[in-house]
N, C-alpha and C positions, 0 to 999 in steps of 0.2 A: 040387563048387561052392565057391568062393573064399569065404573069410568076407567079411561085408558091412557096409557101414556103416548103421546104423540112425538116423533121425532124427525127431524129433516136433515140429512147430513152433507148437503149442499145447500145450505140455508139462503146463503147471499145476505142481505140484508133483512130477511127476515120478513117480506112482504106478504106472501103466500101463505105462510106460517099463522102470523097472526089474523091475516083472514080466518083461514079455518079453523083456528082454535077459537075466535070472536063469533063465528057461526055454527059452530058444534060446542060451545062451551060446556054444555050439560053432559056431553060424552066424554068429556075430559078430567084426569085429575094431574096431568104433568105435560107441560108443551117444552120440547129441548129442540134447539139448533144447532147447527156446527158447520163451521165454514173453514176454507184452509185459510182464508184472507183475514187477517185481524182485523182490518178497516170494515168489513162487511159484517163480521161478528158485532164489532162496537155498534154498528147501527142495526143489526138485531136486536141486541139487549134493548136498545130507546124502543124500538117498535114493539117489542114483546111487553114491556113495560108498560104499555097501555093497556093490556089487558084486565089491569090492578087499576084500582083508584087512585092510588098515591101516584102510580105514573102517569096518569089521564090528567091529575091536577096539576103535575109540574109541567106538563105540556101546553096546560091551559094557560100557565102564567107567563109561559114563553111566549105563546101566541098572542097575548094581551100587549107584552111589551113589544112585541114585533108590529103589531097594528099600531100602536101608540106612537110609535117611530116612524114608521114608513106608510101606513092609512093602506095597506094595500087590499082589495077586494079578497085575494086569493088567502089572506089571513082572518080577516071575517069569516068567509066561509070554513075555514078550518075551525075555528073556535064554535062555530053552531054546529059542526060533525062533532066535534069533542063533547058539546053539551047531549047530544042525539045518543052519543057512545056511552057517556055516563047515566043518562034514564036507563038503559037497556042494561048495564050491570047493577044498576039498583033496582029493576023490577022482578018482581016474584017469577020464578021460585027464585028464594037467595039461597046462592048455592056459596059452599066453601072457596077461601081465595085459590085462586089456580095459580101453581107452580111453573112459572115460565122463565127461562133462560137458556143461554147460549155459551159456546166455546168452541176454540179454535183446535182444528184438526184437520188430518189429509182423510177421507171419506175411505179411500181405499186401505187405509190402514188398521186392521183390526185390533192391535193393541193399542193403538192410539183411542179409539173409542171406547175398548172397556177401561182404559184408564181414565179418562174424564167421566165416564157415565158411573165408575164407582162401584161395579155389581149391579147397577140396575140394569133391566131389561126393558125393553120396548113393545108395545103392541103392535103399533101401526106405525110405518116408514113411507111418509109422503116425499118425494123428491121431484123437483124439476131438474133434470141432472144438467149439467154443462154444455154450451153450445154456442156458436157464433163466434164474434170477434170481441164481446168485452167479457163475456165469461168461457172458460174454458179449464181443461183440466190440468191440475197440478198434482206433482207428486213424483213417485218413481214406480209405478206399476209394472208388474213383468207382463203382466197380459191386459187384455182392454181395459181401460180405465172403470168400466161400468160392470165389468165381470168381476175385476177385484174389489170395487164397492160392495156387489151383491156376495162375495167372500166375505169380506169384512162385517158384513150384518149378519151374519150366521152368529158370531160371536156374540150377540147382542140382544136377539129377535127371541122374544117370550114363545112360548108353544102357542100354538095357531096364531102366531103373529102373521101380520100381512105387510107386505109391500107393493106400496104403488109408486111406480116410475112414468114419468112423463119425458120422452126424448124426441128428437129429431125422425122423422120418418127413414132417415137414412140407417141411424141405429139399431142393430139388433138386438130384440128383448127376450132374450133368451138365457137360461143357467142351468147347467144338469144338477144343480141342488136343489132346485125349484121347481114348483109347479106354477105354471100360468093358469089359472082360473078366469081371467077376463083381459080381451084387450080391445081395444077402440080407439078412433080418432077423434081428434078435435082440431079443427083449422089445420094448421100442418104438424100440429104435436101429437104423435103416437102414445097411448098410456096404456100399460099393464098391468094388471095386479097379480102378485106372485103369493106362493107359500110354501115356505122352506118343507122338504122332504125328510 
């Protein structure tokens, strides 16, 4: 299987996207995140930069400075983790650099996604959609936000592309233009995997 492009249209700070990209690096050629919140996008950019040696080195220097100033155990542990990540990035097989970036856009607006992706298509969409008090949908979707996001993704999804959505159990994971391939539950989150019809 050829390396694919992974996209999270509701990436928040990019933690999940960065972890998935790190764990499945050999299967990826590009990792892209988007979020409606510009502060979250900035944080996602920093987290995604840790997938490259240059970004990891910048973070190591920051952590050494913090450790020198504050002497916190958490900074020492983070430095140790950065060293482990560096070892894994340098371990065989040597892979080409991974393009990883994020942009600001409303996931329910297909034209915004298309504009920012500039003609790219994505092979796998992976998203834990907004829920709760700290994260919520924004935008002006005329249908439910999840339905509008799935509509918007049709414009950028590669042929045979997959969409994996994690949501609260109360959210209906269905769309008339997608076939649900699988559905399962992890804790209080329901996950469904779709393919466009």
